[in-house]
C-alpha positions in Angstrom: -13.7 1.7 -7.4 -12.2 -0.2 -10.3 -9.8 -3.1 -10.1 -6.8 -1.0 -10.9 -7.5 1.3 -7.9 -8.0 -1.7 -5.7 -4.7 -3.2 -7.0 -2.8 0.0 -6.2 -4.2 0.1 -2.6 -3.4 -3.6 -2.1 0.1 -3.1 -3.4 0.7 -0.4 -0.9 -0.4 -2.6 1.9 1.8 -5.5 0.7 4.8 -3.1 0.4 4.3 -2.0 4.0 4.6 -5.7 5.0 7.7 -6.4 3.0 9.2 -3.4 1.1 12.0 -5.7 -0.4 9.6 -7.9 -2.4 8.4 -7.2 -6.0 4.8 -8.1 -5.4 3.9 -7.2 -9.0 6.1 -10.1 -10.2 5.1 -12.7 -7.6 2.6 -15.3 -8.6 2.9 -17.7 -5.6 3.2 -15.5 -2.5 1.5 -18.2 -0.3 2.7 -21.3 -2.1 6.3 -20.1 -2.1 6.0 -18.9 1.6 6.8 -15.3 0.7 3.9 -14.4 3.0 3.8 -16.3 6.3 0.8 -16.8 8.6 1.4 -13.6 10.5 1.6 -11.6 7.2 -1.7 -13.2 6.0 -3.5 -12.4 9.3 -2.2 -8.8 9.1 -3.2 -8.6 5.4 -6.7 -9.9 6.0 -7.2 -7.3 8.8 -5.9 -4.4 6.8 -7.9 -5.4 3.6 -11.0 -5.7 5.7 -10.5 -2.2 7.2 -9.4 -0.5 4.0 -12.2 -1.9 1.8 -14.9 -2.5 4.5 -15.2 -6.2 3.5 -15.3 -9.4 5.4 -12.9 -12.1 4.3 -14.5 -15.3 5.4 -13.0 -18.8 5.7 -14.3 -19.7 2.2 -12.2 -16.8 0.8 -9.2 -17.5 2.9 -7.5 -19.9 0.5 -4.1 -19.8 -1.1 -5.5 -19.2 -4.6 -6.9 -15.8 -3.5 -3.7 -14.7 -1.9 -1.0 -16.0 -4.3 -0.7 -12.8 -6.4 -1.6 -9.2 -6.5 -4.1 -9.9 -9.3 -5.9 -12.7 -7.4 -6.1 -10.5 -4.3 -7.5 -7.6 -6.3 -10.0 -9.9 -8.0 -11.2 -11.2 -4.6 -11.6 -7.7 -3.1 -13.5 -6.6 -6.3 -15.8 -9.6 -5.9 -16.4 -8.9 -2.2 -17.1 -5.3 -2.9 -19.8 -6.3 -5.5 -21.5 -8.7 -3.0 
């Protein structure tokens, strides 16, 4: 699975959370509080199930969740581990 495929799947998950947000344009989803703590817990659970990866405390930092690209990079990295 390449990063573009990962990105499309994550975008779908994010759009299920908030269909009114343009996630492709957002660069600070956590820092600007676009995603709240409940959204993040839901997102981590869904990403774990979708990609069969474990997002640990060391990965659960704002930098990894601020944009669609950083999320995609994190998942790609976890899939390679």
